[in-house]
C-alpha positions, 0 to 999 in steps of 0.5 A: 170415246167410242169404245168407252161408251162400249164399256159403259154399255156391254157391261157394268163400268167395274167389269168392261174396264177391268177386262179391257184395262187390266185395272183390277188385276191385282185385287182379287177381289177388288175391295173399295170405300165410300165415304160421304157427309154433308152439313147441311141448311134448310128453311123448311122442315126436312121431316115436312118434305113433301112432293106435294101432289105426287106420291111419297114414294120411301128412299131417297127423297128427300132433302139432305137433314139439318146440320152435320150428318153422315150420307150412305157410304159404300163399301164394294166387293167385285171380282172375276169369279173365273174366266165366264162370270163377274161379281159384285157386292156393294153394302149401303152404310146408311146415316141411321147405322144400318147394312143394306145390299144395294148390289149383290150381282152376277155377271157373264163375261163371255157369252158372245155375239154380243149379249151379256146376262147379269142376275141378282139385285143390281140398278135399274136401266130404267133413264140414265142416272139410275145406273149410277151410283150416287156418289158419282152424281153431278149434284148431292141429289136426285132429279126432282123426276128421279125421286117422284118415279123412282123413288129416288134410287130404284133397284130390282132383284131378277135379270137383266139381258143386255145386247150390243150390237157390232158397229162403231155406233153405240146400238144397245137393247136391252130388258128386265125381268124382276119381283118389284123390290122397289117404286113405282112397284111393291114386293107382292109376295107372289109368284112370277114377276112384279116388273119389267122394263126395255132401253134402248141406246145409241152413242157415238162420237162427233169428231174427236173430244165430244160424245153423245148418247141417248136413249128410252126405256119402259118399264111396267110394273103391277103393285100391289097394296103400295103404301105411301105416308101422308098427313092431312092439312091438321098435319095428322099423319096416315096411310093409303095404298094402291094397288093397280097398274103402272106405266113409265116412258123416260127418255135420256140425253147426254152430251160430253166433251173433254170439260163439258157434260149435258146431261136432261131425263124426261119421264111420263107415268100413268097409273091406273086401279083402286086406292085404299084410304080409311079402309075405304076404296075406289078407282084411282088413275093418274097421268103426270110426268117431269122433267131436268136438264143440267150442265157442268163445266169443268173450267179449271182442272179440278173446279166444276160448277153447274146448274140443274133445273128440274120440274114435274106436272101434276097433270090430271088425277082421278079418283073415285073416293070423292077425297078433297085434296086436304084429305090427300096432300101427297096425291090430290094437291094440284101443284107441279114441284120445281126446283134450281139448283147450283153447284160448285165442286173441288176434286183435290185428287181423283180419290177427294171431292168436296161440294157446295150446293144452292138449291130453291125447291118448290117441292111442297104446295106454299112454300119455298126450301131454301137449302145450303149444302156442303158435301164430302166423297173419300174413296179408298181402295180400288174402284172402278171408272164409271160408266159414260 
């Protein structure tokens, strides 16, 4: 398992496992397609979903739409470019008939001394789950803290440098520098970096069948005119924007056995700057946090069952505009969202998975959104192993 941990840390799973095992040697390039879809029931209209007390950050923050719908399918093309570089493109086919570039990066193969450099667009290494593609998650959607503080899924345009120590114990350090294209940053259309982050990880084995990994990440961004959609007490939609500084800490821990996995993350964010509301601006500052803990048990060879609890703490929010919470509920409502989620999934083979997920979601103040969801995930083509 130590080698698996090193594989996941030193390179991306697709690149490293290709090098370590030669699984993609027959494909130049390797091409795969992930198909996803859902059938969902929500007691609350998903269009009215809100993380009350937290900035609605765009991205994948809302629940799956009612009835039948396509999920985000992924087209993945990857290959060793030459003995020195690896390349990968992940195109997301969205339910509203758009094609988005989720990842498009190069990565060094022989930088040496334990260093790996990645450049282009990639999933940020802030926290644990954000680096994992959505189809490989243990639940259909992201946790509430990941939605509130990373917009559900955070990508970055920039460069990432990792270093893995030459030890049996996994010791990894890394840094990212980017333009700040996604939440909690905002594309500032300026020279230089809009966001940067640092991360460190430790991991190893406990006996012959248990592996662990823990990490700490810090993300710093300087959003300018970060627009957020909201609606007042009368249901009238409006937008407001934030300009200032945001700092986010993320701590994570993962423990795996052959049949059981425990995973958790803790987030803490502080922001200060200027809030613009109806053409008026004033000081704004917040200190908020959240966490989740989940466990998944493979009780039969093809069957798994899981439970997740996630919670957000509204913390302290101050603003100099004199706004009442009813006039800016997304930011000012003193509400601590929570959610309980259970799932059971069945994998006929390693290429197909069906999942039933039930949730009691108290993200929106004053209501509980009871959710029932069926999901399918099908994988076609050559697809590399996922990270630890």
